[in-house]
C-alpha positions in Angstrom: -25.0 -1.2 -34.7 -21.6 0.6 -34.1 -21.7 -0.5 -30.4 -22.2 -3.7 -31.4 -19.0 -4.1 -33.8 -17.1 -2.4 -31.1 -18.2 -4.9 -28.1 -17.9 -8.1 -30.4 -14.2 -7.1 -31.7 -13.3 -5.8 -28.1 -14.6 -9.9 -27.2 -12.9 -11.7 -29.9 -9.6 -9.9 -29.2 -9.9 -10.5 -25.4 -10.2 -14.3 -26.7 -7.2 -14.1 -28.6 -5.1 -12.8 -25.8 -6.4 -15.1 -23.4 -6.0 -18.3 -25.7 -3.0 -17.4 -27.4 -1.6 -16.0 -24.7 -2.1 -18.8 -22.5 -1.3 -21.3 -25.3 2.3 -19.3 -25.6 2.7 -19.4 -21.5 1.9 -23.0 -21.4 4.8 -23.9 -24.0 7.3 -21.4 -22.5 6.9 -23.2 -18.9 6.6 -26.6 -20.2 10.1 -26.0 -22.5 11.7 -24.9 -18.7 11.1 -20.9 -19.4 13.7 -20.3 -22.0 14.8 -16.6 -23.0 13.5 -14.8 -26.0 16.1 -15.4 -28.1 15.5 -19.1 -28.2 12.1 -18.4 -30.3 13.7 -15.7 -32.1 15.4 -17.0 -36.1 17.2 -13.3 -36.2 21.0 -13.5 -37.1 20.1 -17.9 -37.0 18.2 -17.8 -40.4 16.5 -14.8 -41.4 15.0 -16.3 -44.2 12.4 -18.3 -41.8 11.0 -14.7 -41.4 10.1 -14.6 -44.7 8.5 -17.9 -44.4 6.0 -16.6 -41.5 5.0 -13.8 -43.4 4.1 -15.4 -47.0 1.3 -17.4 -45.6 0.2 -14.5 -43.3 0.1 -12.4 -47.0 -2.2 -14.7 -48.5 -4.3 -14.9 -45.5 -4.9 -11.2 -45.7 -5.4 -11.2 -49.3 -8.2 -14.0 -48.8 -9.5 -11.9 -45.8 -9.7 -8.9 -48.3 -10.9 -10.7 -51.4 -13.9 -11.9 -49.2 -14.6 -8.4 -48.0 -14.9 -6.9 -51.6 -16.6 -9.9 -52.8 -19.2 -9.6 -49.9 -19.5 -5.7 -50.4 -19.3 -5.7 -54.0 -22.3 -8.2 -54.1 -24.5 -7.2 -51.1 -24.7 -3.7 -51.3 -25.6 -3.2 -55.1 -28.5 -5.6 -54.7 -29.5 -4.2 -51.6 -29.6 -0.6 -53.2 -32.1 -1.9 -56.1 -34.0 -3.2 -53.4 -34.4 -0.3 -51.3 -32.8 3.0 -52.8 -29.6 3.5 -54.9 -28.2 6.2 -52.7 -27.4 3.0 -50.2 -23.9 2.8 -52.0 -23.1 6.6 -51.3 -24.0 5.9 -47.4 -21.8 2.7 -47.2 -18.9 4.8 -48.7 -19.4 7.5 -46.6 -19.6 6.0 -43.3 -16.6 6.1 -41.3 -16.1 2.4 -39.8 -16.5 0.9 -43.4 -13.8 3.4 -44.9 -11.5 2.3 -41.6 -11.8 -1.1 -42.2 -11.3 -1.5 -45.7 -8.4 1.1 -45.5 -6.9 -1.2 -42.6 -7.1 -4.5 -44.2 -5.5 -2.8 -47.5 -2.9 -1.2 -45.5 -2.3 -4.4 -43.4 -1.9 -6.4 -46.5 0.5 -3.8 -48.1 2.4 -3.7 -44.7 3.2 -7.8 -45.1 4.5 -7.7 -48.2 6.6 -4.6 -47.5 8.4 -6.1 -44.6 8.6 -9.5 -46.3 11.0 -7.3 -49.1 12.5 -6.0 -46.0 14.5 -8.9 -44.7 17.7 -9.9 -46.0 20.6 -12.1 -45.1 21.7 -9.7 -42.2 18.8 -7.5 -42.1 16.0 -8.1 -39.5 13.4 -5.4 -39.1 11.6 -7.1 -35.8 9.3 -4.0 -34.8 8.2 -4.1 -38.2 8.1 -7.6 -38.1 6.1 -7.6 -34.9 3.9 -5.0 -36.3 2.7 -7.0 -39.0 1.8 -9.9 -37.1 -0.2 -7.9 -34.7 -1.9 -6.5 -37.4 -2.4 -9.8 -39.1 -4.1 -10.9 -35.8 -6.1 -7.7 -35.4 -7.5 -7.7 -38.8 -8.7 -11.6 -38.2 -10.4 -10.1 -34.9 -12.3 -7.9 -36.6 -13.5 -9.8 -40.0 -16.1 -11.7 -38.2 -17.7 -8.2 -36.6 -17.3 -6.4 -39.3 -19.1 -9.5 -41.6 -22.0 -8.8 -38.7 -21.8 -5.1 -39.1 -22.1 -5.0 -43.1 -25.0 -7.4 -42.7 -27.3 -5.1 -40.3 -25.6 -2.5 -42.0 -28.2 -3.6 -45.2 -31.4 -3.8 -42.7 -34.2 -1.5 -44.0 -34.7 -0.4 -40.4 -31.3 1.0 -40.1 -31.4 2.4 -43.6 -34.3 4.0 -42.0 -32.3 5.3 -39.2 -29.5 6.9 -41.1 -31.4 8.9 -42.8 -33.3 9.9 -40.0 -30.3 11.0 -38.5 -28.8 12.6 -40.7 -31.6 14.6 -41.5 -31.6 15.4 -38.0 -28.1 16.6 -37.8 -28.8 18.5 -40.7 -31.1 20.9 -39.1 -29.2 20.9 -36.0 -26.2 22.5 -38.5 -28.8 25.0 -39.7 -29.3 26.0 -36.4 -25.7 26.1 -35.1 -24.8 28.1 -38.4 -22.1 25.5 -39.4 -24.5 24.8 -42.8 -25.9 27.2 -45.4 -29.9 26.6 -45.7 -29.5 26.4 -49.3 -26.9 23.4 -49.1 -29.0 22.1 -46.2 -32.4 22.0 -48.3 -30.8 19.9 -51.4 -29.4 17.6 -48.6 -33.0 17.3 -46.8 -34.5 16.6 -49.7 -32.4 14.0 -51.0 -33.0 12.2 -47.7 -36.7 12.6 -47.9 -36.9 11.5 -51.1 -34.5 8.2 -50.3 -37.2 7.6 -47.1 -40.3 8.0 -49.7 -38.3 5.6 -52.2 -37.9 2.8 -49.4 -41.6 2.8 -48.5 -42.7 2.8 -52.2 -40.3 -0.3 -53.0 -41.2 -2.1 -49.8 -44.7 -1.8 -50.9 -44.1 -3.0 -54.3 -42.8 -5.7 -52.6 -45.3 -6.2 -49.9 -43.1 -5.7 -47.2 -45.5 -3.8 -44.9 -43.3 -3.8 -42.0 -40.7 -1.8 -43.5 -43.1 0.6 -45.1 -44.7 0.9 -41.9 -41.2 2.1 -40.2 -41.2 4.4 -43.4 -44.1 6.0 -42.3 -43.2 6.9 -38.8 -39.7 7.6 -39.6 -40.9 10.6 -41.9 -43.2 11.3 -38.8 -40.6 11.4 -36.1 -38.6 14.0 -38.4 -41.4 16.0 -38.8 -41.5 16.3 -35.2 -38.2 17.1 -34.8 -37.9 20.0 -37.3 -41.4 21.1 -35.8 -39.6 21.4 -32.2 -36.9 23.8 -33.8 -38.9 25.5 -36.5 -39.3 28.8 -34.6 -35.1 28.8 -34.2 -34.4 28.2 -37.8 -33.1 31.4 -40.0 -35.6 33.0 -42.0 -33.5 31.6 -45.6 -34.4 28.0 -44.4 -38.1 28.3 -45.3 -37.3 30.2 -48.6 -37.6 27.9 -51.7 -37.9 28.1 -55.4 -38.7 26.3 -58.7 -35.8 23.7 -58.1 -37.3 22.8 -55.3 -40.8 21.9 -56.0 -40.7 21.3 -59.9 -44.1 21.4 -61.1 -45.6 23.6 -58.6 -46.7 27.2 -60.1 -45.1 30.6 -59.0 -48.3 31.3 -56.6 -48.4 27.6 -55.1 -44.0 28.6 -54.5 -45.1 32.0 -53.1 -47.9 30.2 -50.7 -45.7 27.9 -49.3 -42.9 30.5 -48.5 -45.3 32.3 -46.9 -46.3 29.6 -44.8 -43.3 28.3 -44.2 -44.5 24.5 -44.7 -42.0 23.2 -47.3 -40.6 20.6 -44.9 -43.8 19.3 -44.1 -44.9 19.8 -47.7 -42.4 17.4 -48.7 -42.3 14.7 -46.0 -46.0 14.7 -46.3 -45.8 14.0 -50.1 -44.0 11.4 -49.5 -46.7 9.8 -47.5 -49.4 10.7 -50.3 -47.4 8.7 -52.9 -47.1 5.8 -50.2 -50.9 6.1 -49.6 -51.8 5.8 -53.3 -49.3 2.8 -53.6 -50.8 1.2 -50.6 -54.8 1.7 -51.6 -56.3 -1.8 -52.1 -52.8 -3.5 -51.5 -52.0 -3.0 -47.9 -54.7 -1.7 -46.0 -52.8 -2.0 -42.4 -50.1 0.5 -43.9 -53.2 2.8 -45.5 -54.5 2.9 -41.9 -50.6 3.9 -40.2 -50.6 6.6 -43.2 -54.0 8.2 -42.0 -53.1 7.8 -38.2 -49.4 9.4 -38.7 -51.0 12.2 -40.2 -53.5 12.9 -37.5 -50.4 13.0 -35.0 -48.9 15.2 -37.2 -51.7 17.4 -37.4 -52.4 17.5 -33.6 -48.9 18.1 -32.7 -48.7 20.9 -35.0 -51.6 22.2 -33.1 -49.6 21.8 -29.7 -47.1 23.8 -31.1 -49.1 26.7 -32.1 -48.1 26.1 -36.0 -51.8 26.7 -37.5 -50.3 26.6 -41.4 -48.4 23.0 -40.9 -52.2 22.0 -39.0 -54.1 23.1 -42.6 -51.5 21.3 -44.1 -51.7 18.0 -42.9 -55.8 18.7 -42.9 -55.3 19.1 -46.8 -53.4 16.0 -47.3 -56.3 14.2 -45.1 -58.6 15.8 -48.1 -56.2 14.6 -50.6 -56.5 11.0 -49.1 -60.2 11.0 -49.0 -60.5 11.9 -52.6 -57.7 9.2 -53.8 -59.8 6.5 -52.0 -63.0 7.5 -53.4 -61.7 7.6 -56.8 -60.2 3.8 -56.2 -64.0 2.8 -54.3 -62.2 1.9 -51.5 -64.5 1.8 -48.4 -62.4 0.2 -46.2 -59.6 3.5 -47.0 -62.6 5.8 -46.6 -64.0 4.2 -43.7 -60.5 4.7 -42.1 -59.5 8.2 -43.0 -63.5 9.2 -41.8 -62.7 7.4 -38.6 -58.7 9.6 -38.4 -60.8 12.8 -39.2 -63.4 12.4 -36.6 -60.7 11.8 -33.8 -58.8 14.7 -35.3 -61.9 16.9 -34.8 -62.0 15.8 -31.5 -58.5 17.0 -30.4 -59.2 20.3 -31.9 -62.3 21.0 -30.3 -60.9 24.8 -29.0 -60.5 25.7 -32.7 -64.2 26.6 -34.1 -62.9 27.8 -37.4 -61.3 24.6 -38.2 -63.9 22.2 -36.9 -66.4 23.9 -39.1 -63.8 23.4 -42.3 -63.5 19.7 -41.3 -67.5 19.2 -41.2 -67.9 21.1 -44.3 -65.0 18.6 -45.7 -66.9 15.8 -44.8 -69.6 16.8 -46.4 -68.2 17.4 -49.5 -66.6 13.9 -49.7 -69.7 12.0 -48.7 -71.8 13.7 -51.4 -68.4 13.0 -53.8 -68.8 9.5 -52.8 -72.3 9.4 -53.1 -72.2 10.6 -56.7 -69.4 8.0 -57.3 -72.1 5.3 -56.0 -70.4 4.6 -53.0 -73.9 5.7 -50.7 -73.2 3.7 -47.5 -69.9 5.7 -47.3 -72.5 9.1 -47.4 -74.4 7.7 -44.7 -71.5 6.6 -42.5 -70.6 10.3 -43.1 -73.6 11.3 -40.7 -72.6 9.2 -38.2 -69.0 10.5 -37.7 -70.6 14.0 -38.0 -72.9 13.2 -35.6 -69.9 12.1 -33.2 -68.4 15.8 -34.2 -71.2 17.9 -32.9 -72.0 16.2 -29.8 -68.3 16.8 -28.7 -68.7 20.3 -29.8 -72.1 20.9 -27.6 -70.2 19.2 -24.9 -67.3 21.6 -25.3 -69.6 24.6 -26.0 -67.7 25.2 -28.8 -69.1 28.6 -30.7 -69.2 26.6 -34.0 -71.5 23.9 -32.5 -74.9 25.4 -33.9 -73.1 25.3 -37.6 -72.1 21.6 -37.0 -75.6 20.7 -36.5 -76.6 22.2 -40.0 -74.1 20.5 -41.5 -75.3 17.4 -40.3 -79.3 18.1 -40.7 -78.5 19.4 -44.0 -77.6 15.8 -45.3 -80.8 14.5 -46.7 -82.4 11.3 -45.4 -84.3 10.4 -48.4 -83.2 9.5 -51.9 -85.3 8.9 -54.8 -88.1 8.2 -52.6 -86.4 5.9 -50.4 -85.6 6.6 -46.9 -81.7 6.1 -45.9 -82.0 4.2 -42.4 -78.4 4.9 -41.5 -78.9 8.7 -41.6 -82.3 8.3 -39.7 -80.3 6.6 -37.2 -77.7 9.2 -36.7 -80.3 11.9 -36.3 -82.0 10.2 -33.6 -78.9 9.5 -31.9 -78.6 13.3 -32.0 -81.6 14.1 -31.0 -81.5 11.6 -28.2 -78.3 13.2 -27.0 -79.8 16.7 -26.9 -82.7 15.6 -24.6 -79.8 14.3 -22.4 -78.2 17.5 -22.1 -81.4 19.6 -21.5 -80.9 21.2 -24.8 -84.4 21.2 -25.9 -84.1 24.0 -28.9 -81.4 21.4 -30.6 -84.0 18.9 -29.9 -86.5 20.7 -31.7 -84.9 21.2 -34.8 -83.7 18.0 -35.2 -87.4 16.7 -34.6 -88.4 19.1 -37.2 -86.0 17.7 -39.9 -86.9 14.3 -39.2 -90.9 15.3 -39.2 -91.3 13.5 -42.8 -90.2 10.0 -41.5 -92.8 7.5 -41.4 -93.8 6.0 -38.1 -92.6 2.3 -39.1 -89.4 3.6 -40.2 -88.9 5.3 -36.8 -89.7 2.4 -35.0 -87.6 -0.1 -36.8 -84.5 2.2 -36.3 -85.3 2.6 -32.6 -85.7 -1.1 -32.1 -82.1 -1.5 -34.5 -80.4 1.1 -32.1 -81.4 0.0 -28.9 -80.7 -3.0 -30.0 -77.3 -3.1 -31.2 -74.4 -4.4 -29.7 -71.3 -2.4 -28.9 -68.8 -4.9 -31.3 -69.7 -4.7 -34.9 -70.4 -8.9 -36.4 -67.4 -8.2 -38.4 -63.5 -7.9 -37.8 -62.8 -3.8 -38.7 -60.6 -1.3 -38.0 -63.1 0.6 -35.2 -64.3 -2.6 -34.1 -67.2 -0.7 -32.5 -70.4 -0.6 -33.9 -71.3 2.9 -35.0 -74.8 2.0 -34.3 -74.5 1.1 -30.7 -75.8 3.4 -28.0 -74.6 3.2 -24.4 -77.3 2.0 -21.9 -77.3 4.7 -20.1 -78.5 6.9 -23.1 -81.0 4.6 -24.7 -83.8 6.3 -22.4 -83.2 9.1 -24.1 -83.1 8.0 -27.7 -86.2 6.1 -26.5 -87.8 9.3 -25.3 -87.1 11.3 -28.7 -88.4 8.7 -31.3 -91.6 9.0 -29.2 -91.7 12.5 -29.7 -91.6 12.3 -33.0 -94.5 10.2 -33.1 -97.5 12.6 -33.5 -95.6 14.6 -36.1 -95.0 11.4 -38.0 -98.5 10.2 -37.7 
């Protein structure tokens, strides 16, 4: 943004030099190349110099009035839309300070030079400086208007907040800023980003909300890369930093060194609650950003930050179930499933994720969302298959978690749960895991042959693309052609027991 201002200002100055210089050179040549004294009023009519400066002073006043009026109207209005701290950001900006100071100084200088000129005194260097300053001021007016308008763009506000936050982290690393002071500044900027996202959602401005969410993700990445080098005092917080948290919760934050992640993810959680049922694309972006944050934390070896992201996934699920927002639950289950895929080398966490799937599917069922509970079986089945493919030590317990989900409720068979288990049985036959296939077979022994036949037919005939537009789009009942034979074989192996 400042680069654009500089380029525009230099371009206009160059245009001024070429146009005005060419105009003067043409007139000078046309007049027969007179001496410089021919264009000077010095000692001839000094009052003429005052006449020249008078309209210049009025022009300066008009320019300064336009700038102040624009700033006085645009900044408060925009601050009310995004964040009240925008006013402070604007006033702290060096270019804004420089422009306002330059215009005020130029206007005052013209009046002062006008005052100095007398019948027998012509301060020509001051006069030339005043004229040059006026020309420069008017050359900068248009680029500065562009700069102010772009300054108010919420994308640029978010970028400034991100740059400020990363700068504070760097200053703490370099020892130029005390950790306690830096924490207060970081709190303020993260709150500002969260406020911008919330107000954007209120106005259904989803684009700005999405940018704000991704800005939080980028800040967390930047902090995570430097976390190991930050001083110990940086990770110590108190009740003033987290009003409402218990002393035990604060103690955990200090032990786990996750206050920064907690602040940023809390802003995401607040945005998630606002976006539910109002902005589905923002809900999806929040859960996707949280998954990326969790995977990044895992890659850099920060298990506590990873666990915190998983906890926020659970918070997202609970909020979506409370609002009975099936789309959001569907989306979070998918992101949770992808997270489990990326964390397959962490058996303990995989086990926890499977437990969370089961817990929240039961919670959804209790809330009347039976479809959600059945959907969870498919996603859990996917996690089990990935666990067996990488020979995870937790694969057996994951399988038990899936099979513990009942495929019958109040005397009625749940077809989606049966299908998910059939896909799992076919997978075990494909991989030659006969013992696991036997366990699934025994679990489905009470299912009627007619139900199995219908489930098999629907699985083997399901198209890859779901018949409605969804975030996943792939039909979760779809069975790849190379796996259909194994599903068919597994279903027919159930026939005697079912009969």
